[in-house]
C-alpha positions as CSV (number, residue, x, y, z in Angstrom):
1,X,-7.8,9.4,25.2
2,X,-9.6,6.4,23.4
3,X,-7.0,3.5,23.5
4,X,-7.6,1.3,20.7
5,X,-5.7,-2.0,21.6
6,X,-4.1,-4.1,18.7
7,X,-3.8,-7.8,18.9
8,X,-1.2,-9.0,16.5
9,X,-0.7,-12.5,15.6
10,X,2.3,-14.5,15.0
11,X,2.9,-17.8,13.2
12,X,5.4,-19.7,11.9
13,X,6.6,-18.0,8.9
14,X,5.1,-14.7,9.3
15,X,6.4,-12.1,7.2
16,X,8.6,-10.3,9.6
17,X,7.5,-6.8,7.5
18,X,4.3,-7.3,8.0
19,X,4.4,-7.1,11.7
20,X,7.1,-4.2,12.2
21,X,5.7,-2.5,9.4
22,X,2.5,-1.0,10.8
23,X,3.5,-1.8,14.8
24,X,6.0,1.1,13.9
25,X,3.5,3.4,13.0
26,X,0.5,2.3,15.9
27,X,3.6,2.8,18.3
28,X,4.8,6.2,16.9
29,X,1.5,8.1,17.4
30,X,2.0,7.9,21.2
31,X,5.1,10.6,20.3
32,X,2.8,12.9,18.5
33,X,-0.4,13.1,20.4
34,X,0.9,12.3,23.9
35,X,-0.3,11.1,27.0
36,X,-1.1,7.4,27.7
37,X,-0.6,5.4,24.5
38,X,-3.4,5.0,22.2
39,X,-2.6,2.2,20.8
40,X,-1.3,-0.5,23.6
41,X,0.4,-3.6,21.2
42,X,0.4,-7.1,22.2
43,X,1.3,-10.1,20.4
44,X,0.1,-13.2,20.3
45,X,1.1,-16.8,19.0
46,X,-0.7,-20.1,19.0
47,X,1.0,-21.7,22.0
48,X,2.7,-18.1,23.1
49,X,6.1,-19.6,22.1
50,X,8.3,-17.5,19.7
51,X,7.8,-17.8,16.1
52,X,10.7,-17.5,13.4
53,X,10.0,-15.3,10.5
54,X,10.5,-16.5,7.0
55,X,13.3,-14.6,7.1
56,X,15.0,-16.6,10.1
57,X,14.0,-13.7,12.5
58,X,13.0,-15.0,15.8
59,X,9.7,-13.4,17.1
60,X,9.0,-13.7,20.6
61,X,4.9,-13.7,21.3
62,X,3.8,-11.8,24.6
63,X,1.5,-14.6,25.2
64,X,-0.8,-17.2,23.7
65,X,-3.7,-16.4,21.4
66,X,-6.0,-18.7,23.8
67,X,-7.1,-16.0,26.7
68,X,-5.9,-12.6,25.0
69,X,-7.8,-9.6,25.6
70,X,-10.5,-8.9,23.1
71,X,-8.7,-6.2,21.2
72,X,-9.7,-2.8,18.9
73,X,-7.9,-3.9,16.5
74,X,-6.9,-7.7,15.0
75,X,-3.7,-7.2,12.9
76,X,-3.1,-10.7,10.7
77,X,0.0,-10.6,9.1
78,X,1.0,-12.4,6.2
79,X,4.2,-14.4,5.0
80,X,4.6,-17.7,3.7
81,X,3.3,-19.6,7.3
82,X,0.0,-17.9,6.0
83,X,-0.5,-20.1,2.6
84,X,-0.5,-23.2,4.8
85,X,-1.6,-22.3,7.9
86,X,-1.9,-24.4,10.9
87,X,-5.7,-25.3,11.2
88,X,-6.0,-24.4,14.8
89,X,-5.0,-20.5,13.8
90,X,-7.8,-20.8,11.4
91,X,-10.2,-21.7,14.2
92,X,-9.2,-19.6,16.3
93,X,-9.6,-16.5,13.9
94,X,-12.9,-18.0,13.1
95,X,-14.2,-18.0,16.3
96,X,-12.4,-14.1,17.7
97,X,-12.2,-12.7,14.6
98,X,-16.0,-10.8,14.1
99,X,-15.5,-9.7,18.1
100,X,-12.9,-7.4,17.0
101,X,-13.8,-3.7,16.3
102,X,-11.2,-3.6,13.7
103,X,-9.8,-6.4,11.5
104,X,-6.7,-5.8,9.4
105,X,-4.6,-8.1,7.5
106,X,-1.4,-7.0,5.8
107,X,-0.2,-8.9,2.2
108,X,-1.1,-13.0,2.1
109,X,-2.8,-12.7,5.6
110,X,-6.2,-11.8,3.6
111,X,-5.9,-15.8,3.0
112,X,-6.2,-16.5,6.7
113,X,-9.0,-14.3,6.9
114,X,-10.4,-15.4,3.5
115,X,-9.9,-19.4,4.9
116,X,-12.1,-18.7,8.3
117,X,-14.8,-17.5,6.4
118,X,-13.8,-13.9,7.5
119,X,-14.4,-12.3,3.9
120,X,-17.3,-13.7,2.5
121,X,-19.4,-11.1,0.5
122,X,-16.6,-8.5,1.2
123,X,-14.7,-6.9,-1.0
124,X,-10.8,-7.2,-0.3
125,X,-7.0,-7.3,-1.7
126,X,-3.7,-9.2,-1.3
127,X,0.1,-9.2,-2.3
128,X,-0.7,-8.7,-6.2
129,X,0.9,-12.4,-6.8
130,X,-1.4,-14.2,-4.7
131,X,-5.1,-12.3,-5.9
132,X,-6.1,-15.1,-8.4
133,X,-5.2,-17.4,-5.7
134,X,-7.2,-15.7,-3.4
135,X,-10.1,-14.9,-6.0
136,X,-10.0,-19.3,-7.3
137,X,-9.7,-20.2,-3.6
138,X,-12.2,-18.6,-2.0
139,X,-14.9,-17.1,-4.9
140,X,-16.8,-15.6,-2.7
141,X,-14.6,-13.4,-2.0
142,X,-15.1,-9.9,-4.5
143,X,-10.5,-9.6,-4.6
144,X,-9.6,-6.5,-6.2
145,X,-6.3,-7.2,-7.4
146,X,-5.4,-3.0,-7.9
147,X,-5.4,-1.1,-4.8
148,X,-2.7,-1.0,-2.3
149,X,-5.5,-1.7,0.5
150,X,-9.1,-1.7,0.2
151,X,-11.6,-1.2,3.3
152,X,-15.0,-2.7,3.7
153,X,-17.0,-1.7,6.7
154,X,-14.8,-2.9,9.5
155,X,-12.5,-5.1,8.2
156,X,-9.2,-3.6,6.2
157,X,-7.1,-5.9,3.9
158,X,-3.7,-4.5,1.9
159,X,-1.5,-5.7,0.0
160,X,2.4,-7.0,-0.2
161,X,4.5,-5.8,2.8
162,X,5.0,-1.9,2.9
163,X,1.5,-1.4,2.2
164,X,0.3,-2.7,5.6
165,X,2.3,0.8,6.5
166,X,-0.2,2.8,4.5
167,X,-3.2,1.3,6.0
168,X,-2.0,1.5,9.1
169,X,-1.1,5.3,8.5
170,X,-5.0,5.2,6.8
171,X,-6.1,3.6,10.2
172,X,-4.3,6.3,12.2
173,X,-5.9,9.0,9.9
174,X,-9.2,8.4,11.0
175,X,-8.2,7.7,14.6
176,X,-6.2,11.1,15.3
177,X,-6.4,13.4,12.3
178,X,-3.9,14.0,9.3
179,X,-1.2,15.9,10.4
180,X,-0.6,12.7,12.7
181,X,-0.3,10.5,10.4
182,X,2.0,12.4,8.2
183,X,4.4,13.3,11.0
184,X,4.8,9.7,11.3
185,X,4.7,9.0,7.7
186,X,7.7,11.6,7.8
187,X,9.4,10.2,10.8
188,X,9.4,6.5,9.4
189,X,11.0,8.4,5.9
190,X,7.5,6.7,3.9
191,X,8.5,8.1,0.1
192,X,5.3,8.7,-0.1
193,X,1.9,8.7,1.8
194,X,-0.4,6.6,-0.7
195,X,-4.2,6.9,-1.0
196,X,-5.6,3.1,-1.1
197,X,-6.9,3.5,-4.2
198,X,-3.5,3.4,-5.8
199,X,-2.2,0.9,-7.8
200,X,-0.1,-1.7,-6.3
201,X,2.6,-0.3,-8.3
202,X,4.7,2.8,-9.5
203,X,4.9,3.5,-13.0
204,X,8.5,2.3,-13.0
205,X,7.5,-1.0,-11.1
206,X,4.0,-1.7,-13.2
207,X,5.9,-1.8,-16.4
208,X,8.6,-4.1,-16.8
209,X,12.2,-3.2,-17.5
210,X,12.6,-3.2,-21.0
211,X,15.7,-5.6,-22.5
212,X,16.9,-3.3,-25.3
213,X,18.9,-0.4,-23.9
214,X,17.9,1.9,-26.8
215,X,14.2,1.4,-24.9
216,X,15.4,1.6,-21.5
217,X,17.2,4.9,-21.8
218,X,13.5,5.7,-23.1
219,X,12.4,5.0,-19.7
220,X,15.1,6.6,-17.8
221,X,14.3,10.0,-20.2
222,X,10.5,9.7,-19.4
223,X,11.1,9.7,-16.0
224,X,13.6,12.5,-15.3
225,X,12.4,14.6,-18.2
226,X,8.0,14.0,-17.7
227,X,8.0,17.9,-18.9
228,X,9.5,16.7,-22.3
229,X,7.9,16.4,-25.5
230,X,6.7,12.6,-25.0
231,X,5.4,12.0,-27.7
232,X,5.5,8.4,-30.1
233,X,7.2,10.0,-32.7
234,X,9.7,12.2,-29.9
235,X,10.1,8.9,-28.1
236,X,11.0,7.1,-31.2
237,X,13.9,9.5,-32.8
238,X,15.1,9.0,-29.2
239,X,15.2,5.2,-29.7
240,X,16.1,5.4,-33.4
241,X,13.4,3.8,-34.3
242,X,10.2,4.2,-36.5
243,X,7.1,5.5,-34.4
244,X,5.5,2.0,-35.5
245,X,8.2,-0.2,-34.8
246,X,8.9,1.5,-31.5
247,X,5.4,1.5,-30.2
248,X,5.3,-2.4,-31.3
249,X,9.1,-3.1,-29.3
250,X,8.2,-0.4,-26.5
251,X,4.9,-2.7,-25.8
252,X,6.3,-5.9,-26.0
253,X,9.0,-5.6,-23.7
254,X,7.3,-3.2,-21.0
255,X,3.8,-4.8,-21.1
256,X,2.0,-1.3,-21.7
257,X,2.0,1.2,-24.7
258,X,4.1,4.1,-24.6
259,X,1.5,6.3,-24.2
260,X,-0.1,4.6,-21.2
261,X,4.0,4.8,-19.3
262,X,4.2,8.9,-19.9
263,X,1.0,8.8,-18.6
264,X,1.3,7.0,-15.2
265,X,4.7,8.6,-14.8
266,X,3.6,12.6,-14.9
267,X,0.8,11.2,-12.6
268,X,3.5,10.3,-10.3
269,X,5.3,13.3,-10.8
270,X,2.4,15.8,-9.8
271,X,1.2,13.3,-7.0
272,X,5.0,13.9,-5.6
273,X,5.1,17.6,-6.4
274,X,1.9,18.2,-4.6
275,X,2.8,15.8,-1.8
276,X,6.2,17.4,-1.1
277,X,6.2,21.2,-2.3
278,X,4.1,24.2,-2.1
279,X,4.4,24.4,-6.0
280,X,1.0,26.4,-7.3
281,X,-1.6,23.4,-9.4
282,X,-0.6,25.8,-13.1
283,X,3.2,24.8,-11.7
284,X,2.7,21.4,-11.1
285,X,0.7,21.0,-14.1
286,X,4.0,22.4,-16.3
287,X,6.4,20.5,-14.7
288,X,4.7,17.2,-14.5
289,X,3.9,17.8,-18.5
290,X,0.5,18.2,-18.5
291,X,0.5,21.6,-20.3
292,X,-2.8,22.9,-18.3
293,X,-4.7,22.5,-14.9
294,X,-7.3,21.2,-16.6
295,X,-5.4,18.5,-18.2
296,X,-4.3,17.1,-14.7
297,X,-7.5,17.3,-13.1
298,X,-8.8,15.5,-16.0
299,X,-6.2,13.2,-15.1
300,X,-6.1,13.2,-11.3
301,X,-10.0,12.2,-11.3
302,X,-9.7,9.6,-13.4
303,X,-7.0,7.5,-12.2
304,X,-7.4,8.8,-8.3
305,X,-11.0,10.2,-8.3
306,X,-9.8,13.5,-6.8
307,X,-9.1,16.6,-7.7
308,X,-5.6,17.8,-7.2
309,X,-6.7,20.4,-4.7
310,X,-8.8,18.4,-2.9
311,X,-5.3,15.4,-3.2
312,X,-3.6,18.5,-1.9
313,X,-5.4,19.0,1.0
314,X,-5.2,15.7,2.1
315,X,-2.0,14.6,1.3
316,X,1.0,17.5,1.7
317,X,3.1,17.1,4.3
318,X,3.2,19.6,7.4
319,X,6.2,20.3,8.9
320,X,8.2,17.7,10.3
321,X,8.6,17.4,14.7
322,X,11.1,15.8,16.6
323,X,9.7,12.7,17.9
């Protein structure tokens, strides 16, 4: 079996989950494939000393970056320490990053890659809160704030924190197949193994929570009853407002129109059913409120670039063996 050594860069102020999330994914592959460890993992800091994460956790490095064996995958996490980095770390990345067969960043680790000039002319993403900063500070980088991870050649960048798990799972699928990645996702109790073009926010997180209780209740109702009549008139009646007043108030307090919020919830509900159940496409369409499979197909192609049947083929989870 091909081994793909992983080198994880450590520094003071690193976000611990940016490190441990992908590491747990890579480490889990050996339990699925058997035989030699497919991803020997090594951690390294500038001087080989332990680092203090931004949450205060101490992480021990296996050794210094200087002299570290050339890895197949170089993993650069983010965290507060990546925003004002040690110049020596940027210099090391500039010198050694190009030699990695696969260069991966998590969260604001993209800022380190950009500072080293490794993202110039490439499409990349980072945590949604830092996309504007990345684009402003590094205009040569094509920053896409929406997806949870972006692949551009041998370089992959991911959004905030847990998106590093999604990216690591995608890399495992590329190396070892879909079933291995899905087994690991289930073992880690990842709620959804998200495709890279999914938005950084779920429907509930993408929209703000309304201030007024009638509107919050409407949000809860939409989430819990995606197949109900969710027209503006019906939702306005539930909130005891006129349709015009309801539409204005909903958008003012959540940041999206009622129709857009309903679209996001229905798409998310349909995706979960396709991933986690064996319900037929017609049944999923009805349960998610689309009415017809064709309406659901149009929604999937528009939002995800793939029809429901293909989405299920790629992301439906197999039975989970014991790891």
